[in-house]
Structures are given as structure tokens and as C-alpha cells.
C-alpha positions as CSV (number, residue, x, y, z in Angstrom):
1,M,0.0,0.0,0.0
2,N,1.5,3.4,-1.0
3,K,1.9,6.2,1.5
4,G,-1.2,8.1,0.2
5,K,-3.6,5.2,0.5
6,L,-2.1,4.3,3.9
7,S,-2.7,7.8,5.1
8,E,-6.3,7.8,3.8
9,K,-6.9,4.5,5.6
10,L,-5.4,5.8,8.9
11,V,-7.5,9.0,8.7
12,E,-10.7,6.9,7.9
13,N,-10.0,4.8,11.0
14,F,-9.3,7.9,13.1
15,L,-12.6,9.5,11.9
16,V,-14.7,6.4,12.7
17,K,-13.1,6.1,16.2
18,N,-14.0,9.8,16.8
19,G,-17.7,9.5,15.9
20,Y,-17.8,10.2,12.1
21,E,-19.8,8.2,9.7
22,I,-18.0,7.7,6.4
23,L,-20.3,8.6,3.5
24,D,-17.9,8.3,0.5
25,K,-14.3,7.8,-0.4
26,N,-12.2,8.8,-3.4
27,F,-15.1,10.5,-5.1
28,R,-14.2,11.7,-8.6
29,F,-16.0,13.8,-11.1
30,S,-14.5,14.0,-14.5
31,K,-10.9,15.3,-14.4
32,M,-11.8,18.1,-12.1
33,G,-10.7,16.6,-8.9
34,E,-11.1,14.0,-6.2
35,I,-12.4,14.1,-2.7
36,D,-10.5,11.8,-0.4
37,I,-13.2,11.3,2.3
38,V,-16.7,12.6,2.8
39,A,-17.9,12.1,6.4
40,L,-20.8,13.0,8.6
41,K,-20.7,14.1,12.2
42,K,-23.3,15.8,14.3
43,N,-25.4,17.0,11.3
44,K,-22.4,18.4,9.4
45,I,-20.9,17.0,6.3
46,H,-17.1,17.1,6.1
47,C,-15.2,17.0,2.9
48,I,-11.7,15.8,4.0
49,E,-8.5,16.2,2.0
50,V,-5.8,14.0,3.3
51,K,-2.1,15.0,3.1
52,S,0.9,13.1,4.5
53,G,4.5,14.0,5.0
54,K,6.9,15.3,7.6
55,F,6.6,19.0,7.3
56,M,4.1,21.8,6.6
57,L,1.3,19.9,4.9
58,W,-0.9,22.9,4.4
59,E,1.5,24.2,1.8
60,K,0.9,21.1,-0.4
61,I,-2.5,22.5,-1.3
62,T,-2.3,25.0,-4.1
63,S,-5.0,27.5,-5.0
64,K,-5.9,25.4,-8.0
65,K,-6.2,22.3,-5.8
66,F,-8.5,24.3,-3.4
67,R,-10.7,25.3,-6.3
68,N,-10.9,21.8,-7.6
69,I,-11.7,20.4,-4.2
70,K,-14.4,23.0,-3.6
71,R,-16.0,22.4,-7.1
72,T,-15.9,18.6,-6.7
73,F,-17.5,18.9,-3.3
74,Q,-20.2,21.1,-4.6
75,I,-21.0,18.5,-7.2
76,W,-21.0,15.8,-4.5
77,L,-23.4,17.9,-2.5
78,K,-25.8,18.4,-5.5
79,L,-25.8,14.7,-6.2
80,H,-26.7,13.9,-2.6
81,S,-28.9,16.9,-1.9
82,F,-32.0,14.8,-1.6
83,K,-30.6,13.1,1.5
84,Y,-28.4,15.8,3.1
85,K,-30.1,19.1,1.9
86,D,-30.5,20.7,5.3
87,L,-27.1,20.0,6.7
88,D,-24.2,22.3,7.1
89,Y,-20.9,21.4,5.5
90,E,-17.2,22.3,5.6
91,I,-13.9,21.4,3.9
92,D,-11.3,20.0,6.3
93,L,-7.6,19.0,5.9
94,A,-6.3,15.9,7.6
95,Q,-2.6,16.0,8.1
96,V,-0.8,12.7,8.6
97,K,2.7,12.9,9.8
98,I,4.5,9.5,9.6
99,F,7.6,8.8,11.7
100,K,9.0,5.4,11.1
101,K,6.3,3.1,12.6
102,K,4.4,5.8,14.3
103,Y,2.0,8.5,13.0
104,K,0.2,11.6,14.1
105,I,-3.1,12.8,12.7
106,K,-4.4,16.4,13.0
107,I,-7.6,17.7,11.5
108,L,-7.8,21.3,10.5
109,H,-11.5,22.3,10.2
110,N,-13.2,24.5,7.7
111,I,-10.1,25.5,5.8
112,T,-12.0,27.5,3.2
113,K,-14.6,29.1,5.4
114,N,-17.2,28.1,2.8
């Protein structure tokens, strides 16, 4: 399993342990972009971008990447609006720092402030 897929799986497990319900994974729409994880917690939908590495993971997301995530998430919301139409939503960043056989996960909430 490559580092990206491993990081996504670690974040998925972390989210479930912390009360999130996983709604979707690796959602793609055309070539626009991909959403790593869509999850639900306390009547809020979370679009979660997963990044892994040793340093400032926030910097790995360019303005183009932000736009693509936001657009792809808007499409996901439209496709699922019949089920989740009255819920709030946000885009989050899950940072996975891997050190040899240990790891640390940090979730940064609402990185785009809708």
C-alpha cells in the first residue's frame, strides 16, 4: 500500500473512532478533482482532503487544488442533496505525519470558510 492510500486509511479509522460516519471515499467527477473522504458528524458533512508527510502539509494544497476540491465537493453535495439538503458542511484538511512506525493525525477544520 502506498503512503497516500495508507494515510487515507489511517484517517478513515481515526474518523470512525471519533464518531464520524464515512459517506464516501475517493469521489471523482471528470478530471476536475477527487475528494479523499466525505464524512458526517453531528449533522455536518465534512469534505476531507488527506495529506501526508513530515513538514508543513498545508503548503501542499495550491489555490488550483483548493478550487478543484471545492468544485468537486459542490457536485457531490448536489448529487446527494435529496438526502443531506438541510445539513451544514465544511472542507477540512487531515494532516498525517508519519515517523518510522508511528504516525500523528491532525484535523484542520473549515479550511476554506465556505
